[in-house]
C-alpha positions in Angstrom: -14.8 14.7 23.4 -13.2 11.1 22.6 -16.4 9.3 23.1 -18.0 11.5 20.7 -15.4 11.1 17.9 -15.8 7.0 18.5 -19.6 7.4 18.0 -19.1 9.5 14.9 -16.3 7.5 13.2 -18.1 4.4 14.2 -21.6 5.4 12.5 -19.5 6.7 9.8 -18.2 3.2 8.7 -21.8 1.5 9.6 -23.1 3.8 7.0 -20.2 3.2 4.3 -20.9 -0.8 5.1 -24.2 -0.2 4.4 -24.6 2.3 1.6 -21.5 0.7 -0.5 -22.9 -2.5 -0.2 -19.5 -4.1 1.6 -18.7 -7.4 3.1 -16.4 -6.0 5.8 -14.8 -2.6 6.7 -11.8 -2.0 9.0 -10.2 1.4 10.0 -7.5 2.3 12.0 -6.9 5.9 13.2 -4.1 7.1 15.6 -3.4 11.1 16.2 -0.4 11.5 18.1 0.6 13.1 21.0 2.1 16.0 19.4 -0.8 16.9 17.0 -2.5 20.4 17.1 -5.8 18.6 16.7 -7.9 18.6 20.1 -8.3 14.9 19.9 -4.4 14.4 20.4 -3.5 11.3 21.8 -6.8 9.3 20.5 -6.6 5.8 18.9 -9.3 4.2 17.2 -9.7 0.8 15.6 -13.0 -0.6 14.6 -13.9 -3.2 12.4 -17.8 -3.6 10.9 -19.5 -6.4 8.7 -17.9 -9.7 7.7 -14.5 -11.4 7.6 -16.4 -14.4 5.1 -19.7 -13.1 3.9 -20.9 -16.7 3.0 -20.3 -17.6 6.6 -21.2 -14.4 8.0 -18.4 -15.0 10.6 -17.5 -11.4 12.0 -14.8 -9.1 11.3 -12.6 -7.9 13.7 -10.1 -5.6 14.3 -7.1 -7.9 14.5 -8.0 -9.5 11.2 -5.3 -9.9 8.5 -5.9 -8.1 5.2 -4.3 -8.3 1.8 -3.3 -4.7 1.3 -1.7 -5.0 -2.3 0.4 -2.1 -3.2 0.8 -0.5 0.4 4.0 -2.5 -0.1 5.3 -0.2 -2.3 6.2 2.6 0.1 8.2 -0.2 1.6 9.8 -1.0 -1.4 10.9 2.8 -1.5 12.5 2.6 2.0 14.5 -0.5 1.5 16.1 0.9 -1.7 16.8 4.2 0.0 18.6 2.2 2.8 20.2 0.0 0.4 21.3 3.4 -1.1 22.5 4.4 2.3 24.8 1.4 2.3 26.5 2.3 -0.8 25.1 -0.8 -2.5 23.2 1.5 -5.5 22.2 4.7 -6.0 18.6 6.1 -7.3 20.4 7.7 -10.4 22.2 4.1 -11.4 20.5 2.4 -14.4 18.9 -0.5 -13.9 20.8 -2.7 -16.2 23.8 -2.3 -14.2 22.7 -4.4 -11.6 20.3 -6.9 -13.7 21.7 -7.1 -17.2 18.8 -9.3 -17.4 16.2 -6.8 -17.5 15.6 -6.0 -21.2 12.7 -4.9 -23.3 11.8 -5.3 -27.1 13.1 -1.9 -28.0 16.2 -2.1 -26.1 15.3 0.8 -24.1 15.7 -0.6 -20.9 19.1 0.8 -20.4 17.5 4.3 -20.6 15.7 3.2 -17.1 17.0 4.4 -13.8 16.4 3.3 -10.5 14.2 6.5 -9.5 12.1 6.4 -12.8 11.0 2.9 -11.1 10.4 4.3 -7.7 8.3 7.5 -9.1 6.3 5.3 -12.0 8.3 7.7 -14.8 10.1 4.8 -16.6 7.6 4.5 -19.0 6.6 1.0 -18.6 3.4 -0.5 -19.1 1.5 -2.6 -16.4 1.6 -6.2 -15.3 -1.0 -8.1 -17.7 -1.3 -11.3 -15.8 -1.0 -11.9 -12.0 -1.4 -15.7 -12.2 -3.8 -15.7 -9.0 -4.9 -19.1 -10.2 -1.3 -20.5 -10.6 0.5 -19.1 -7.8 4.1 -19.5 -7.5 5.8 -19.7 -4.2 9.5 -20.3 -4.8 12.3 -17.6 -4.7 12.9 -17.6 -8.2 9.5 -16.4 -9.2 10.3 -13.1 -9.1 13.2 -13.3 -11.4 11.4 -15.3 -13.7 8.9 -12.9 -14.1 11.7 -10.3 -14.7 12.8 -12.5 -17.6 9.9 -13.1 -18.9 8.0 -13.1 -22.5 6.3 -10.2 -20.9 8.7 -7.7 -19.6 11.0 -9.0 -22.5 8.4 -8.4 -25.5 7.2 -4.9 -24.1 8.3 -1.8 -25.4 8.2 1.5 -23.6 5.5 4.1 -23.6 7.8 7.2 -23.7 11.4 7.9 -22.8 12.0 7.6 -19.3 13.7 11.3 -18.9 10.4 12.8 -19.9 9.3 12.5 -16.5 5.6 11.2 -17.2 3.7 9.3 -14.7 2.3 5.8 -16.0 1.6 3.7 -13.1 3.5 0.2 -13.6 3.5 -2.7 -11.3 5.9 -4.3 -13.7 8.1 -1.3 -12.5 7.9 -2.7 -8.8 8.6 -6.0 -9.5 12.1 -4.8 -11.3 12.9 -2.9 -8.1 12.4 -6.3 -6.1 14.3 -8.0 -8.0 17.1 -5.1 -8.1 16.8 -5.7 -4.3 17.5 -9.3 -4.1 20.1 -8.6 -6.6 21.9 -5.7 -4.7 21.6 -7.1 -0.9 22.3 -10.8 -1.7 18.8 -11.9 -0.1 15.4 -12.7 -1.0 13.0 -9.5 -2.1 10.9 -10.5 1.2 13.8 -11.4 3.6 15.3 -8.0 2.9 11.9 -6.2 3.5 11.4 -8.3 6.8 15.2 -7.5 8.0 14.9 -3.8 7.4 11.2 -3.1 7.9 9.2 -5.6 9.7 11.9 -6.9 12.2 13.1 -3.7 13.4 9.7 -2.2 13.9 8.0 -5.1 15.2 5.8 -5.6 12.7 5.0 -9.1 13.7 1.8 -9.9 12.1 3.2 -8.6 8.7 4.4 -10.6 5.8 5.2 -11.0 2.2 4.6 -14.7 2.0 1.3 -15.0 2.7 1.3 -18.9 2.5 3.5 -19.0 5.3 0.6 -18.2 7.5 -1.1 -22.0 6.8 2.4 -23.8 6.7 2.4 -23.9 2.8 -1.0 -23.4 1.7 -3.3 -20.9 -0.1 -6.7 -22.5 0.2 -9.2 -20.1 1.1 -10.4 -22.2 4.3 -7.2 -22.5 5.9 -6.6 -19.0 5.5 -9.8 -18.0 6.8 -9.1 -20.0 10.0 -5.2 -18.1 10.1 -6.9 -15.2 10.7 -7.2 -13.9 7.3 -10.4 -11.5 5.9 -12.0 -13.6 2.6 -11.7 -11.6 -0.6 -15.1 -10.5 -2.3 -16.2 -9.1 -5.5 -19.4 -8.1 -7.0 -20.8 -10.9 -9.6 -23.0 -9.7 -12.7 -25.6 -9.4 -10.5 -24.2 -6.9 -8.3 -24.4 -9.8 -5.7 -21.4 -10.4 -2.6 -19.3 -13.2 -3.9 -16.2 -14.8 -2.4 -13.5 -15.0 -4.9 -12.2 -18.6 -6.1 -8.5 -17.7 -5.1 -6.5 -15.7 -2.9 -4.4 -13.0 -4.1 -1.0 -14.4 -4.1 1.8 -15.1 -6.3 5.6 -14.7 -5.2 6.4 -13.3 -8.7 4.3 -10.1 -7.9 5.8 -9.4 -4.3 6.8 -6.0 -4.8 3.9 -4.8 -5.8 1.2 -6.8 -4.3 1.4 -9.5 -1.7 1.9 -7.7 1.4 -0.8 -8.7 4.1 -1.1 -7.3 7.4 -3.2 -5.7 10.3 -4.7 -2.2 11.4 -2.2 -2.3 14.2 0.9 -3.3 12.3 -0.1 -0.3 9.9 -0.1 2.0 12.6 3.2 0.9 13.7 4.5 1.6 9.6 2.8 5.1 10.2 4.3 5.9 13.5 7.9 5.2 12.0 7.0 8.0 9.6 5.7 10.1 11.6 8.3 10.0 14.0 11.4 10.1 11.8 12.0 6.5 12.9 13.6 5.5 9.5 14.8 8.4 7.8 15.9 12.1 9.2 13.5 14.9 8.5 15.9 16.5 5.8 15.4 12.9 4.0 11.6 13.0 4.2 11.5 16.5 2.8 13.5 14.4 -0.5 10.8 11.6 0.0 7.9 13.2 -0.1 8.9 16.3 -2.6 6.6 15.8 -5.7 8.4 14.6 -8.9 5.7 13.9 -11.5 2.1 14.7 -11.6 -0.5 11.8 -11.3 -2.9 13.3 -14.3 -6.2 11.2 -13.5 -6.3 13.0 -10.0 -4.1 16.1 -9.7 -2.1 14.2 -7.2 1.7 13.9 -7.4 4.2 11.2 -7.0 7.2 11.5 -4.8 9.5 8.6 -4.3 7.2 5.7 -3.6 4.4 7.9 -1.8 1.6 9.7 -3.6 0.9 13.2 -2.4 -2.3 15.0 -2.3 -4.1 17.9 -0.5 -7.3 18.0 1.3 -8.8 20.7 3.2 -5.5 22.9 3.0 -3.7 19.8 4.5 -1.0 17.6 2.8 -1.1 13.9 2.9 1.1 11.2 1.8 0.1 7.6 1.2 -1.0 4.7 -1.2 -3.6 2.8 -2.4 -4.1 -0.7 -2.7 -6.3 -3.2 -4.8 -6.3 -6.6 -5.9 -8.9 -9.1 -6.4 -10.9 -9.2 -3.6 -9.5 -6.7 -1.6 -9.3 -2.4 -1.4 -6.8 -0.5 1.3 -6.2 3.3 1.4 -3.4 4.4 3.9 -2.5 8.1 4.3 -0.7 10.4 6.8 -0.8 13.8 8.0 2.6 15.4 9.5 1.3 18.4 10.2 -1.6 16.9 12.5 0.4 13.6 13.3 -2.1 11.3 12.2 -2.5 8.5 9.8 -5.7 6.8 8.8 -6.0 3.1 7.4 -9.1 1.9 5.6 -9.5 -1.7 4.6 -12.2 -3.9 2.8 -12.3 -7.4 1.5 -14.1 -6.2 -1.9 -12.7 -5.6 -5.0 -15.0 -2.6 -5.4 -14.8 -1.3 -2.3 -14.2 2.8 -2.5 -11.9 3.1 0.5 -10.1 6.1 -0.7 -13.7 7.7 -0.6 -14.0 6.5 2.8 -10.8 7.4 4.1 -11.2 11.3 2.8 -14.8 11.3 4.3 -13.0 10.3 7.8 -10.5 12.8 7.5 -13.2 15.6 7.0 -15.1 14.0 10.7 -11.5 14.0 12.0 -11.2 18.1 11.1 -15.5 18.7 12.0 -14.8 17.0 15.1 -12.0 19.3 16.3 -12.7 22.7 14.8 -13.9 25.3 17.3 -18.1 25.9 17.3 -17.7 29.0 15.4 -15.2 27.6 13.0 -16.5 27.3 9.6 -16.6 23.3 8.6 -13.9 23.8 5.7 -11.2 25.6 8.2 -7.6 24.0 8.0 -4.3 24.4 7.5 -0.3 23.5 8.3 
């Protein structure tokens, strides 16, 4: 059955690469030993297409991808760990820890930590990520939080209304909060709380360290990173001019990692390595409706239903990259789909792979839409 599954998954990826006109596509799937799925214990990693479309260098399963907002659940995990250590509370007003966090309407004092975690603070989004003028010094994040873009903004609505508005800006504030209460840089705190204890040795928030300090595309490519691509006006695949990195936006955007490390991250949650089952009930409880797609947001995790199953995950998008990462605890599995194209429909592909796994695991006399917890 495993051979059939590998063949079907590989075919689905090759078709997605062709029909969606992608430079490259990578996917990682692990179904745990405890899964009720017939493929329990199954591991799948595959890469198709190119790491760099201009040179036709092949994409590999070990290629490093920029995964953008997949960092956000890590931000949430660090906040919860700091709460356990008594350094803050989710109910704290952010300005209790960051008195320099201000908005033009004077309402920043209404925002609590939990509002930022759930995108319900009423903050707008980042307007300019500055990929063409990246900052790499530790002070970049705080400068952004103190910047005219933040201080000149006003809340779209009151935080206590509980209305969802996706905001990278809110996560930059959370990153600065982490630095302020921990006494460490944001990136070092994530390394100590997440990467190091889990053994995620191919993950970093400091992309430039992979080349000894450069963000030159050729040097990054030689260091094993997939190159960023977009479609031009003629719908042709072209390489981006800049790698999407700016330390001012680390908490929302700068994670680079591999399929293997994402599998480690997934296992940490599916096996309750970071938090207790009771804590996960809190983390994954739906706290606000995402109005454009009917999903919900928990504490840094999105929540959706598919074929009778509940999945928890996050999407990522920055110039040149798309990422989709979802867990299904009822089946003890995760699916990660990564592409090096801004327009890649990775969530659609992720959903299709999940459907395919259900069909592969269904009894021959069962309807293809069966499923449940």
